[in-house]
C-alpha positions as CSV (number, residue, x, y, z in Angstrom):
1,M,-3.7,-23.0,-12.9
2,I,-7.5,-21.8,-13.3
3,K,-7.5,-21.0,-9.8
4,E,-4.0,-19.4,-10.1
5,I,-5.4,-17.2,-12.8
6,D,-8.6,-16.1,-11.4
7,T,-7.0,-14.7,-8.7
8,I,-4.3,-12.4,-10.9
9,N,-7.5,-11.4,-12.8
10,S,-8.7,-10.4,-9.2
11,V,-5.7,-8.3,-7.9
12,I,-5.6,-6.9,-11.7
13,E,-9.4,-5.6,-11.6
14,A,-9.1,-4.4,-8.4
15,Y,-5.8,-2.5,-8.9
16,F,-7.5,-0.7,-11.9
17,I,-10.7,0.0,-9.4
18,K,-8.3,1.7,-7.3
19,N,-6.2,3.4,-9.9
20,T,-8.7,4.8,-12.3
21,T,-6.6,7.1,-14.3
22,T,-4.2,4.4,-15.0
23,E,-4.2,3.3,-18.5
24,I,-1.6,0.8,-18.8
25,I,1.3,-0.4,-16.0
26,P,4.0,-2.9,-16.8
27,A,3.3,-6.5,-15.2
28,K,5.9,-6.4,-12.8
29,A,4.6,-3.0,-11.3
30,L,2.2,-5.8,-9.4
31,M,4.4,-8.4,-8.2
32,P,3.9,-6.7,-4.8
33,E,0.1,-7.1,-5.3
34,F,0.5,-11.0,-6.6
35,I,2.7,-11.2,-3.3
36,A,0.2,-10.3,-1.3
37,A,-2.7,-12.5,-2.5
38,G,-0.6,-15.2,-2.1
39,I,0.1,-16.4,-6.0
40,F,3.8,-15.9,-5.5
41,R,6.1,-16.6,-2.4
42,K,8.8,-13.8,-3.9
43,D,9.8,-11.5,-6.6
44,I,12.8,-13.2,-8.7
45,K,14.7,-11.1,-11.3
46,N,12.1,-7.9,-11.5
47,G,8.9,-9.5,-12.2
48,K,10.0,-13.0,-13.4
49,P,7.1,-14.9,-12.1
50,I,4.4,-13.1,-13.6
51,R,6.4,-12.9,-17.0
52,D,6.8,-16.7,-17.4
53,I,2.8,-17.3,-16.6
54,L,2.2,-14.8,-19.4
55,R,4.7,-16.7,-21.4
56,G,3.4,-20.0,-21.1
57,L,-0.4,-18.6,-21.5
58,N,0.7,-17.6,-24.7
59,E,2.7,-20.5,-26.2
60,R,-0.7,-22.4,-25.9
61,E,-2.5,-19.5,-27.1
62,Q,-4.2,-18.9,-23.6
63,L,-3.8,-15.3,-23.2
64,Q,-7.4,-14.4,-23.4
65,L,-7.7,-16.1,-20.1
66,I,-6.1,-13.0,-18.6
67,P,-8.1,-10.3,-20.8
68,Y,-6.0,-7.0,-19.6
69,V,-2.7,-8.3,-20.8
70,H,-0.9,-6.1,-23.7
71,A,2.2,-7.3,-25.1
72,E,4.8,-5.2,-27.2
73,K,7.4,-6.4,-29.4
74,K,10.5,-5.2,-29.2
75,G,12.8,-7.0,-31.3
76,I,13.5,-10.8,-30.1
77,D,12.1,-9.1,-26.6
78,T,8.3,-9.3,-25.7
79,Y,7.5,-6.6,-22.7
80,W,4.3,-7.4,-20.9
81,Y,1.9,-5.1,-19.3
82,F,-1.9,-4.7,-18.2
83,I,-4.3,-2.3,-19.3
84,P,-7.9,-1.9,-18.2
85,K,-10.7,-4.6,-19.1
86,D,-12.4,-3.9,-22.4
87,A,-9.7,-0.7,-23.0
88,P,-8.6,-0.4,-27.0
89,K,-5.2,-1.4,-27.4
90,P,-2.6,0.9,-26.9
91,T,-1.1,3.1,-30.2
92,T,2.4,3.9,-28.8
93,L,4.8,2.0,-27.4
94,Y,5.0,2.4,-23.2
95,K,8.2,4.7,-22.6
96,Q,9.7,2.8,-19.4
97,E,11.7,5.2,-17.7
98,P,15.3,4.2,-16.1
99,V,14.7,3.5,-12.3
100,S,16.8,1.8,-10.0
101,T,15.3,-1.8,-9.1
102,T,15.5,-1.0,-5.6
103,K,13.9,2.2,-5.5
104,Q,10.9,0.9,-7.5
105,T,10.3,-1.6,-5.6
106,D,10.1,0.4,-2.6
107,E,7.7,3.0,-4.3
108,Q,5.9,-0.1,-5.6
109,A,5.2,-1.7,-2.1
110,R,4.6,2.3,-0.6
111,L,1.7,2.8,-3.5
112,L,-0.2,-0.5,-3.0
113,S,0.6,-0.6,0.5
114,D,-2.7,-1.3,2.6
115,E,-2.1,2.2,4.2
116,T,-2.4,4.0,0.6
117,Y,-5.2,2.1,0.0
118,V,-7.0,3.1,3.4
119,I,-5.8,6.7,3.6
120,D,-7.4,6.7,-0.3
121,L,-10.2,5.3,0.5
122,C,-10.3,8.3,3.9
123,D,-9.6,11.1,0.9
124,T,-13.1,9.4,-0.9
125,V,-15.2,9.9,2.3
126,L,-13.8,12.9,3.3
127,K,-13.6,14.4,-0.3
128,Q,-10.4,16.2,0.0
129,K,-6.7,15.3,-0.2
130,A,-4.4,14.4,2.8
131,D,-1.6,15.7,3.5
132,R,0.3,12.2,3.9
133,Q,3.5,11.9,6.2
134,K,2.8,15.3,7.8
135,R,5.0,16.2,10.7
136,F,4.7,18.4,13.3
137,P,7.3,20.4,15.3
138,F,5.7,19.6,18.8
139,L,5.6,15.6,17.4
140,L,9.2,14.6,18.2
141,G,10.7,11.5,18.4
142,D,13.8,10.4,21.1
143,F,17.3,11.9,21.2
144,H,19.6,11.1,18.5
145,K,23.1,9.8,19.7
146,D,24.3,13.5,19.8
147,G,22.0,14.0,22.6
148,I,20.6,17.3,21.1
149,T,18.5,16.4,18.1
150,R,15.6,14.7,17.2
151,T,13.4,13.8,14.4
152,Q,9.7,15.2,13.7
153,L,7.2,11.7,14.1
154,P,5.1,11.5,10.5
155,V,1.8,10.7,10.6
156,D,-0.2,8.8,7.9
157,A,-2.9,11.6,6.8
158,Y,-3.5,15.0,8.1
159,Y,-6.5,16.8,7.3
160,Q,-6.2,20.6,7.8
161,P,-9.4,22.0,7.5
162,L,-10.7,19.5,9.6
163,N,-7.9,19.7,12.0
164,L,-7.6,15.8,11.6
165,V,-5.0,13.0,11.8
166,I,-6.0,9.5,11.0
167,E,-3.7,6.4,11.9
168,Y,-3.8,3.5,10.0
169,K,-2.7,0.7,12.5
170,E,-1.3,-2.5,11.1
171,S,-1.1,-5.6,13.1
172,Q,2.5,-4.8,14.2
173,H,1.0,-2.1,16.2
174,S,-0.9,-4.8,18.4
175,E,0.6,-7.9,17.4
176,A,4.1,-9.9,17.8
177,N,5.7,-9.3,14.7
178,E,9.4,-11.1,14.1
179,F,10.7,-7.9,12.3
180,F,9.7,-5.9,15.1
181,D,10.1,-7.6,18.3
182,K,14.0,-8.7,18.1
183,T,15.4,-8.2,21.2
184,N,18.8,-7.8,20.1
185,V,18.1,-5.1,17.5
186,K,18.0,-1.9,19.7
187,T,16.8,1.3,18.5
188,V,19.0,4.4,19.5
189,S,17.2,4.4,22.3
190,G,17.9,1.1,23.9
191,V,14.7,-0.6,23.3
192,S,13.5,-2.9,20.5
193,R,11.7,-1.5,17.5
194,G,8.6,-2.9,18.4
195,E,8.9,-1.2,21.8
196,Q,9.7,2.0,20.1
197,R,7.0,1.5,17.6
198,K,4.5,1.6,20.7
199,I,6.3,4.7,22.5
200,Y,5.8,6.7,19.5
201,D,2.1,5.5,18.9
202,Q,1.3,6.8,22.6
203,R,3.3,9.9,21.7
204,R,0.8,10.6,19.1
205,A,-1.7,9.5,20.9
206,E,-1.0,12.1,23.8
207,K,0.7,15.0,21.8
208,L,-1.9,15.7,18.6
209,P,-5.0,16.1,20.8
210,L,-3.1,18.6,23.4
211,N,-2.4,20.5,20.1
212,C,-6.4,20.5,19.5
213,I,-5.8,17.7,16.5
214,K,-8.4,14.8,16.7
215,L,-6.8,11.7,16.2
216,I,-8.6,8.9,14.7
217,E,-7.4,4.8,14.2
218,L,-8.1,2.6,11.7
219,S,-7.0,-0.8,12.8
220,Y,-6.4,-3.5,10.2
221,D,-9.1,-5.7,11.8
222,I,-11.9,-4.0,11.1
223,F,-11.0,-5.1,7.3
224,N,-11.5,-8.6,6.0
225,C,-7.8,-9.8,6.4
226,D,-6.3,-12.6,5.0
227,S,-3.9,-15.2,7.0
228,A,-1.0,-12.6,6.6
229,H,-3.3,-9.5,7.9
230,R,-3.8,-7.7,4.5
231,I,-6.6,-6.2,3.2
232,I,-8.8,-8.6,1.2
233,R,-9.9,-5.5,-1.1
234,N,-13.6,-4.7,-1.7
235,P,-13.7,-0.7,-1.9
236,E,-17.4,-0.6,-2.0
237,E,-17.3,-2.1,1.8
238,D,-14.3,-0.6,3.0
239,L,-15.4,2.7,1.5
240,K,-18.8,2.3,3.8
241,K,-17.1,1.1,7.0
242,I,-14.8,4.4,7.3
243,E,-17.6,6.6,6.4
244,D,-19.5,4.9,9.7
245,I,-16.1,5.4,12.1
246,L,-16.1,8.9,10.9
247,K,-19.7,9.4,11.2
248,N,-19.5,8.1,14.6
249,E,-16.7,10.2,15.4
250,H,-18.8,13.1,14.5
251,I,-16.5,13.8,11.5
252,E,-18.6,15.5,8.9
253,C,-18.2,13.4,5.2
């Protein structure tokens, strides 16, 4: 249990290092990060695994083992939150907006993804905000079933003043992946998801330079990763890696 608690604290600490303006967050919102760290295998009932641990610590009068915990009592219910370490306790109740479970889970996963983490670091190094999921009229997917329309393909990050696109390449871009490599699941173009992804990666690599936009690809394997190829986050070290790569590409940081 002590090792588990230490990992939970590390995940929470990393979250607040990355999100310096966040003063309070529901405990359930960090479930994607806890799962990525291997603390839990999956989420159950919108945060039940972490709530069970917090309730257990509370019953044993050991909540101090997680110094980020903040609890709010509403009638017979307790709502669990995390706040930055050594921050004063909130004086007003946290208002949780009613959001559908599906939408909440998708948004949390996106915000906590390695892609978001890496592009956030790029923003810091380049001292400007990327236009994320930017689409260009010249960068198109394959034809739809109607044989006429095509979707504009997004890029991870576009820095217009630098005419620069940065793509974060997760492991499925270069290694076998059970989801993307299902041979019995075909895209509209008649190929597997994995093959489609390779085609679109190549299309970006060809079309962007033809339109005077530099493309830099940052692969997951330049970072320290766990067995699931998720980044073991060390913002200071990771920032330096990105800074060195961009300088080698003659990008002014």
